[in-house]
All heavy atoms as an XYZ file, in Angstrom:
615
protein
N     101.276    117.535    150.132
C     101.766    116.360    150.822
C     102.698    115.541    149.936
O     103.718    115.046    150.401
C     100.620    115.512    151.348
C      99.903    116.057    152.535
C      98.664    115.577    152.886
C     100.477    117.010    153.368
C      97.990    116.056    154.001
C      99.808    117.492    154.507
C      98.555    117.005    154.801
O      97.936    117.458    155.904
N     102.301    115.380    148.698
C     103.142    114.575    147.770
C     104.520    115.179    147.557
O     105.503    114.495    147.558
C     102.443    114.385    146.422
C     101.251    113.454    146.520
O     101.208    112.599    147.358
N     100.258    113.683    145.683
N     104.566    116.488    147.360
C     105.848    117.164    147.153
C     106.723    117.034    148.418
O     107.939    116.753    148.318
C     105.632    118.643    146.803
C     106.926    119.402    146.799
C     104.933    118.768    145.464
N     106.136    117.207    149.589
C     106.882    117.071    150.810
C     107.370    115.659    151.002
O     108.512    115.435    151.401
C     106.030    117.535    152.005
C     106.734    117.659    153.330
C     107.894    118.634    153.225
C     105.775    118.094    154.386
N     106.515    114.683    150.738
C     106.909    113.288    150.830
C     108.049    112.937    149.886
O     109.000    112.232    150.267
N     107.971    113.424    148.667
C     109.062    113.188    147.710
C     110.349    113.891    148.111
O     111.438    113.400    147.888
C     108.633    113.605    146.311
C     107.588    112.725    145.641
C     107.136    113.361    144.311
C     108.176    111.344    145.357
N     110.220    115.041    148.754
C     111.397    115.780    149.202
C     112.165    115.046    150.261
O     113.391    115.194    150.361
C     110.985    117.156    149.744
O     110.358    117.930    148.759
N     111.517    114.217    151.048
C     112.219    113.455    152.080
C     113.168    112.429    151.476
O     114.093    112.009    152.117
C     111.251    112.759    153.025
O     110.503    111.778    152.329
C     110.336    113.718    153.718
N     112.942    112.041    150.243
C     113.754    110.975    149.624
C     115.051    111.498    149.025
O     115.834    110.691    148.564
C     112.944    110.270    148.492
O     112.626    111.211    147.483
C     111.661    109.663    149.069
N     115.287    112.819    149.111
C     116.553    113.347    148.560
C     117.736    113.054    149.474
O     118.876    113.308    149.114
C     116.489    114.843    148.254
C     116.197    115.657    149.489
C     115.491    115.091    147.157
C     116.292    117.142    149.274
N     117.472    112.589    150.660
C     118.553    112.183    151.543
C     118.752    113.094    152.704
O     117.845    113.798    153.145
N     119.961    113.069    153.236
C     120.279    113.810    154.464
C     120.059    115.295    154.328
O     119.771    115.960    155.343
C     121.751    113.585    154.836
C     122.034    112.156    155.262
O     121.090    111.352    155.350
O     123.210    111.819    155.482
N     120.155    115.833    153.167
C     120.010    117.273    152.981
C     118.650    117.786    153.490
O     118.590    118.779    154.152
C     120.197    117.626    151.502
S     120.125    119.367    151.181
N     117.609    117.050    153.199
C     116.259    117.462    153.684
C     116.237    117.534    155.188
O     115.756    118.519    155.757
C     115.202    116.479    153.153
C     113.835    116.744    153.679
C     113.009    117.647    153.041
C     113.355    116.109    154.832
C     111.742    117.921    153.536
C     112.075    116.377    155.316
C     111.290    117.296    154.650
N     116.779    116.543    155.847
C     116.677    116.450    157.289
C     117.650    117.393    158.001
O     117.400    117.820    159.110
C     116.929    115.022    157.736
C     115.866    114.087    157.233
C     116.074    113.334    156.108
C     114.644    113.967    157.879
C     115.085    112.478    155.632
C     113.657    113.122    157.390
C     113.865    112.382    156.288
N     118.791    117.698    157.379
C     119.769    118.550    158.018
C     119.576    120.020    157.721
O     120.037    120.883    158.469
C     121.192    118.100    157.617
C     121.521    116.750    158.215
C     122.881    116.286    157.854
C     123.143    114.926    158.482
N     124.428    114.361    158.111
N     118.868    120.340    156.631
C     118.688    121.742    156.257
C     117.406    122.355    156.818
O     117.281    123.565    156.881
C     118.681    121.883    154.735
S     120.267    121.512    153.989
N     116.468    121.519    157.201
C     115.190    122.027    157.741
C     115.126    121.826    159.258
O     115.715    120.892    159.776
C     114.010    121.328    157.093
C     113.782    121.565    155.628
C     112.628    120.717    155.100
C     113.457    123.040    155.388
N     114.381    122.688    159.901
C     114.162    122.573    161.343
C     113.005    121.623    161.583
O     111.860    121.874    161.168
C     113.871    123.952    161.915
C     113.569    123.894    163.387
O     114.220    123.108    164.101
O     112.706    124.663    163.848
N     113.263    120.529    162.251
C     112.247    119.503    162.496
C     111.068    120.036    163.281
O     109.905    119.657    163.049
C     112.859    118.290    163.195
O     113.336    118.633    164.455
N     111.293    120.936    164.215
C     110.199    121.480    165.012
C     109.236    122.288    164.187
O     108.026    122.206    164.355
C     110.750    122.357    166.154
O     111.540    121.614    167.023
N     109.749    123.082    163.256
C     108.905    123.890    162.380
C     108.070    123.014    161.444
O     106.881    123.255    161.247
C     109.743    124.836    161.556
O     110.471    125.719    162.382
N     108.703    122.005    160.871
C     107.983    121.106    159.948
C     106.918    120.345    160.736
O     105.747    120.206    160.301
C     108.958    120.142    159.266
C     108.202    119.174    158.385
C     109.950    120.917    158.425
N     107.261    119.827    161.915
C     106.304    119.067    162.735
C     105.128    119.957    163.161
O     103.966    119.532    163.128
C     106.997    118.488    163.974
N     105.426    121.161    163.536
C     104.347    122.071    163.947
C     103.402    122.352    162.789
O     102.192    122.332    162.976
C     104.958    123.393    164.468
C     103.946    124.442    164.930
C     103.155    123.962    166.128
C     104.648    125.740    165.241
N     103.963    122.608    161.630
C     103.128    122.910    160.453
C     102.222    121.716    160.099
O     101.058    121.913    159.695
C     103.993    123.274    159.293
N     102.721    120.512    160.192
C     101.953    119.333    159.799
C     101.055    118.727    160.884
O      99.997    118.225    160.597
C     102.900    118.240    159.276
C     103.594    118.567    157.974
C     104.598    117.467    157.661
C     102.626    118.725    156.857
N     101.511    118.835    162.139
C     100.809    118.073    163.197
C      99.985    118.942    164.143
O      99.311    118.354    165.002
C     101.871    117.300    164.009
C     102.777    116.418    163.175
S     101.931    115.247    162.119
C     101.591    113.953    163.260
N     100.024    120.244    164.042
C      99.351    121.075    165.039
C      97.826    120.898    165.030
O      97.186    121.053    166.048
C      99.707    122.543    164.891
C      99.143    123.229    163.644
C      99.512    124.693    163.609
O      99.686    125.270    164.674
O      99.612    125.227    162.521
N      97.248    120.537    163.898
C      95.801    120.379    163.802
C      95.389    118.933    163.605
O      94.322    118.644    163.095
C      95.233    121.228    162.665
C      95.413    122.680    162.940
O      95.224    123.163    164.049
N      95.836    123.433    161.911
N      96.187    118.020    164.085
C      95.931    116.579    163.837
C      94.608    116.153    164.520
O      93.894    115.305    163.988
C      97.098    115.711    164.283
C      96.945    114.296    163.721
C      97.248    115.698    165.800
C      98.170    113.445    163.872
N      94.223    116.753    165.590
C      93.014    116.342    166.307
C      91.746    116.738    165.561
O      90.700    116.157    165.759
C      92.980    116.968    167.685
C      94.167    116.489    168.515
C      93.876    116.479    169.994
N      95.032    116.157    170.761
C      95.503    114.922    170.939
N      94.925    113.931    170.391
N      96.590    114.717    171.717
N      91.841    117.677    164.642
C      90.650    118.088    163.882
C      90.640    117.544    162.473
O      89.758    117.853    161.682
C      90.547    119.606    163.839
O      91.718    120.171    163.296
N      91.618    116.697    162.122
C      91.656    116.102    160.800
C      90.668    114.933    160.695
O      90.559    114.138    161.616
C      93.042    115.568    160.498
C      94.095    116.612    160.269
S      95.685    115.838    159.858
C      96.738    117.247    159.925
N      90.010    114.827    159.553
C      89.138    113.699    159.360
C      89.971    112.478    158.913
O      91.174    112.596    158.691
C      88.026    114.000    158.364
C      88.511    114.382    157.005
O      89.646    114.027    156.607
N      87.721    115.082    156.239
N      89.350    111.331    158.814
C      90.084    110.098    158.510
C      90.801    110.188    157.196
O      91.937    109.745    157.044
C      89.118    108.923    158.571
C      89.821    107.613    158.272
C      90.613    107.011    159.236
C      89.652    106.997    157.045
C      91.261    105.842    158.982
C      90.310    105.802    156.787
C      91.090    105.216    157.725
N      90.119    110.711    156.148
C      90.736    110.815    154.834
C      91.979    111.671    154.879
O      93.010    111.327    154.303
C      89.725    111.406    153.834
C      90.296    111.507    152.450
C      90.310    110.576    151.486
C      90.969    112.659    151.896
N      90.947    111.051    150.362
C      91.389    112.307    150.607
C      91.319    113.917    152.389
C      92.084    113.208    149.772
C      92.001    114.791    151.563
C      92.372    114.436    150.277
N      91.918    112.817    155.504
C      93.058    113.736    155.588
C      94.200    113.088    156.368
O      95.374    113.191    155.959
C      92.615    115.028    156.268
C      93.585    116.130    156.098
N      93.309    117.261    155.395
C      94.854    116.314    156.544
C      94.319    118.091    155.387
N      95.279    117.520    156.091
N      93.906    112.409    157.439
C      94.921    111.721    158.232
C      95.566    110.613    157.428
O      96.789    110.411    157.508
C      94.286    111.161    159.499
C      95.190    110.714    160.626
C      96.076    111.833    161.073
C      94.366    110.178    161.763
N      94.797    109.942    156.621
C      95.346    108.883    155.753
C      96.323    109.491    154.711
O      97.379    108.958    154.472
C      94.221    108.117    155.074
C      94.722    107.001    154.144
C      93.573    106.479    153.310
N      94.078    105.606    152.282
C      94.629    105.996    151.116
N      94.762    107.283    150.874
N      95.076    105.130    150.250
N      95.913    110.604    154.130
C      96.794    111.281    153.128
C      98.093    111.707    153.766
O      99.163    111.535    153.199
C      96.080    112.479    152.537
C      94.964    112.145    151.584
C      95.469    111.378    150.380
O      95.238    110.182    150.251
N      96.173    112.077    149.530
N      98.019    112.303    154.947
C      99.216    112.740    155.660
C     100.128    111.547    155.946
O     101.338    111.587    155.704
C      98.856    113.432    156.980
C      99.992    113.839    157.874
C     100.809    114.933    157.221
C      99.459    114.303    159.214
N      99.565    110.450    156.436
C     100.336    109.261    156.774
C     100.952    108.655    155.520
O     102.135    108.346    155.498
C      99.469    108.238    157.494
O      98.891    108.856    158.648
C     100.254    107.028    157.921
N     100.155    108.469    154.504
C     100.605    107.808    153.282
C     101.611    108.650    152.492
O     102.630    108.141    152.027
C      99.432    107.473    152.415
C      99.787    106.775    151.131
N     100.231    105.461    151.088
C      99.799    107.234    149.826
C     100.476    105.179    149.816
N     100.226    106.230    149.059
N     101.341    109.925    152.346
C     102.168    110.769    151.490
C     103.378    111.384    152.168
O     104.381    111.685    151.480
C     101.312    111.892    150.889
O     100.284    111.370    150.122
N     103.321    111.617    153.459
C     104.433    112.318    154.140
C     105.107    111.422    155.194
O     106.333    111.251    155.131
C     103.945    113.619    154.803
C     105.088    114.311    155.541
C     103.338    114.562    153.794
N     104.353    110.905    156.118
C     104.964    110.199    157.235
C     105.663    108.901    156.837
O     106.771    108.599    157.350
C     103.932    109.940    158.330
C     103.361    111.237    158.955
C     102.364    110.876    160.039
C     104.424    112.132    159.497
N     105.087    108.162    155.930
C     105.736    106.899    155.485
C     107.085    107.168    154.801
O     108.090    106.577    155.181
C     104.790    106.074    154.586
O     103.593    105.785    155.334
C     105.455    104.829    154.149
N     107.157    108.104    153.822
C     108.441    108.404    153.219
C     109.420    109.014    154.243
O     110.628    108.756    154.180
C     108.147    109.386    152.101
C     106.714    109.255    151.839
C     106.054    108.783    153.074
N     108.912    109.783    155.195
C     109.754    110.407    156.196
C     110.415    109.339    157.061
O     111.623    109.388    157.316
C     108.917    111.344    157.080
C     109.700    112.140    158.072
C     109.828    113.566    157.580
C     108.971    112.106    159.399
N     109.647    108.345    157.496
C     110.208    107.276    158.316
C     111.215    106.445    157.511
O     112.270    106.080    158.003
C     109.083    106.366    158.888
C     109.621    105.137    159.512
C     108.231    107.153    159.890
N     110.903    106.175    156.267
C     111.781    105.333    155.442
C     113.084    106.047    155.116
O     114.122    105.397    154.990
C     111.065    104.929    154.146
C     110.009    103.902    154.316
C     109.386    103.592    152.983
C     108.351    102.505    153.097
N     107.769    102.159    151.788
N     113.042    107.349    154.965
C     114.198    108.094    154.504
C     115.045    108.770    155.573
O     116.137    109.211    155.309
C     113.778    109.200    153.511
O     113.102    108.609    152.418
N     114.519    108.838    156.775
C     115.207    109.552    157.846
C     116.484    108.820    158.255
O     116.445    107.642    158.564
C     114.304    109.712    159.066
S     115.002    110.700    160.351
N     117.613    109.521    158.279
C     118.861    108.892    158.733
C     118.746    108.449    160.183
O     118.139    109.160    160.996
C     119.909    109.977    158.561
C     119.312    110.986    157.675
C     117.814    110.884    157.830
N     119.375    107.338    160.547
C     119.224    106.802    161.902
C     119.719    107.752    162.974
O     119.145    107.791    164.068
C     119.958    105.449    162.032
O     121.308    105.610    161.659
C     119.308    104.406    161.190
N     120.709    108.566    162.685
C     121.212    109.474    163.710
C     120.232    110.636    163.991
O     120.376    111.348    164.969
C     122.600    110.018    163.344
C     122.656    110.913    162.126
C     122.887    110.166    160.841
O     122.871    108.929    160.805
O     123.084    110.835    159.819
N     119.245    110.800    163.111
C     118.264    111.890    163.310
C     116.881    111.360    163.721
O     115.930    112.151    163.785
C     118.151    112.725    161.999
C     119.423    113.398    161.559
C     119.252    114.071    160.213
C     119.869    114.426    162.589
N     116.765    110.113    163.978
C     115.462    109.541    164.362
C     114.876    110.255    165.573
O     113.702    110.596    165.586
C     115.559    108.062    164.625
C     115.579    107.194    163.416
C     115.501    107.619    162.125
C     115.719    105.777    163.385
N     115.594    106.536    161.275
C     115.699    105.387    162.020
C     115.834    104.789    164.333
C     115.799    104.078    161.620
C     115.948    103.496    163.957
C     115.920    103.127    162.601
N     115.703    110.441    166.598
C     115.187    111.042    167.837
C     114.667    112.467    167.608
O     113.627    112.813    168.095
C     116.289    111.009    168.903
C     115.753    111.445    170.248
O     114.663    110.953    170.613
O     116.412    112.227    170.932
N     115.424    113.222    166.821
C     115.013    114.633    166.629
C     113.891    114.811    165.630
O     113.177    115.791    165.694
C     116.245    115.479    166.217
O     116.727    115.009    164.958
N     113.712    113.873    164.700
C     112.672    113.991    163.700
C     111.453    113.123    163.982
O     110.327    113.632    164.020
C     113.217    113.642    162.302
C     113.892    114.819    161.649
C     115.148    115.244    161.789
C     113.257    115.739    160.741
N     115.379    116.350    161.050
C     114.254    116.690    160.393
C     111.984    115.839    160.234
C     113.949    117.767    159.539
C     111.709    116.913    159.376
C     112.687    117.858    159.054
N     111.635    111.838    164.147
C     110.496    110.936    164.164
C     109.635    111.084    165.397
O     108.417    110.933    165.341
C     110.959    109.495    164.001
C     111.670    109.188    162.689
C     112.003    107.719    162.569
C     110.845    109.654    161.495
N     110.251    111.368    166.532
C     109.421    111.538    167.764
C     108.459    112.694    167.638
O     107.335    112.618    168.165
C     110.303    111.701    169.020
O     111.195    112.824    168.783
C     111.110    110.482    169.321
N     108.859    113.725    166.933
C     107.973    114.921    166.796
C     106.775    114.623    165.890
O     105.770    115.328    165.971
C     108.791    116.074    166.246
C     109.773    116.573    167.268
C     110.658    117.665    166.719
C     111.680    118.033    167.774
N     112.733    118.781    167.274
N     106.869    113.629    165.036
C     105.743    113.291    164.164
C     104.956    112.085    164.673
O     103.745    112.089    164.617
C     106.300    112.969    162.757
C     106.803    114.146    162.042
C     108.132    114.473    162.087
C     105.936    114.964    161.326
C     108.622    115.595    161.424
C     106.422    116.086    160.650
C     107.769    116.408    160.702
N     105.665    111.096    165.150
C     104.990    109.856    165.515
C     104.251    109.950    166.869
O     103.179    109.357    167.028
C     105.976    108.703    165.512
C     106.560    108.384    164.123
C     107.514    107.195    164.217
C     105.493    108.119    163.092
N     104.775    110.640    167.857
C     104.097    110.737    169.135
C     102.736    111.378    169.024
O     101.759    110.850    169.556
C     104.995    111.468    170.156
C     106.167    110.664    170.650
C     106.999    111.500    171.643
C     105.715    109.358    171.335
N     102.575    112.545    168.341
C     101.230    113.086    168.168
C     100.292    112.176    167.377
O      99.110    112.056    167.692
C     101.472    114.390    167.420
C     102.853    114.722    167.598
C     103.591    113.439    167.790
N     100.829    111.493    166.390
C     100.025    110.594    165.584
C      99.544    109.425    166.418
O      98.335    109.103    166.420
C     100.820    110.059    164.369
C     100.080    109.029    163.501
C      98.907    109.656    162.798
C     101.057    108.429    162.541
N     100.450    108.766    167.152
C     100.051    107.648    167.990
C      99.120    108.079    169.102
O      98.177    107.348    169.444
C     101.293    106.971    168.604
C     102.140    106.252    167.543
C     103.480    106.047    167.768
C     101.595    105.808    166.371
C     104.280    105.385    166.826
C     102.363    105.149    165.417
C     103.719    104.949    165.664
N      99.338    109.215    169.684
C      98.454    109.749    170.726
C      97.051    109.957    170.167
O      96.058    109.585    170.831
C      99.031    111.037    171.284
O      98.151    111.576    172.208
N      96.963    110.519    169.015
C      95.631    110.757    168.395
C      94.929    109.458    168.046
O      93.766    109.303    168.294
C      95.812    111.623    167.164
C      94.532    111.855    166.418
N      93.491    112.603    166.950
C      94.132    111.467    165.197
C      92.500    112.625    166.085
N      92.858    111.966    165.003
N      95.697    108.521    167.504
C      95.106    107.226    167.144
C      94.665    106.435    168.379
O      93.660    105.734    168.323
C      96.098    106.401    166.324
S      96.391    107.052    164.692
N      95.392    106.590    169.472
C      95.033    105.873    170.671
C      93.697    106.376    171.220
O      92.876    105.604    171.704
C      96.131    106.069    171.725
C      95.840    105.378    173.043
C      95.925    104.020    173.170
C      95.460    106.156    174.144
C      95.633    103.438    174.382
C      95.175    105.577    175.357
C      95.271    104.229    175.457
O      94.978    103.642    176.675
N      93.495    107.689    171.152
C      92.263    108.270    171.629
C      91.092    107.972    170.721
O      89.984    107.870    171.053
C      92.424    109.776    171.843
C      93.392    110.090    172.910
C      93.695    111.567    173.011
O      93.158    112.368    172.250
N      94.510    111.950    173.971
């Protein structure tokens, strides 16, 4: 998680060279079975840097794939 979170800070290259669907699937597919500690690590180490570093023109294609499953899980 730390390496992935740090990778988001390199700029547009991270977001334009990787497929957002593949990254989202790898990280979010088992969100319903994560315990609180694991969910906290994912949020703190990956999702926070991802939101801070994502270019505005890619928000729709990147952030919705990560934040909608997270918010849905937290709501339940």
